[in-house]
C-alpha positions in Angstrom: 49.2 73.8 62.7 52.6 71.7 63.4 54.2 74.6 61.0 52.8 77.2 62.9 54.4 75.7 66.1 57.8 74.9 64.6 58.0 78.7 63.8 57.3 79.7 67.3 59.6 77.4 68.9 62.3 79.1 66.4 61.1 82.4 67.3 61.4 81.4 70.8 64.9 80.0 70.5 66.2 83.0 69.2 64.5 85.5 71.9 66.3 83.0 74.4 69.6 83.1 72.5 69.7 87.1 71.8 67.9 87.3 75.4 71.5 85.1 77.2 73.7 87.1 74.6 72.5 90.5 76.0 72.9 88.7 79.4 76.7 87.3 78.9 77.3 90.8 77.3 76.0 92.5 80.8 78.3 90.0 83.0 81.4 91.0 80.7 80.8 94.4 81.4 80.0 94.3 85.0 83.3 92.4 85.5 85.6 95.1 84.0 83.5 97.4 86.1 84.9 94.8 89.4 88.2 94.8 87.8 88.3 98.2 87.2 86.8 99.1 91.4 89.6 96.6 92.3 92.6 98.0 90.5 91.1 101.6 91.9 91.3 100.2 95.7 94.3 98.5 95.1 96.4 101.7 93.9 94.3 103.4 97.2 95.5 100.8 99.5 99.3 100.4 98.5 99.9 104.6 98.0 
């Protein structure tokens, strides 16, 4: 019984890490998009 609980905890931990990894990558992607948008706006404003 204890082995089964440990196995489930490990799987849940791996899922949480994968989920956090995915969220981190999504955040980085969104920040890059925001950076590009700001750069474009700066070019438009200071033209």
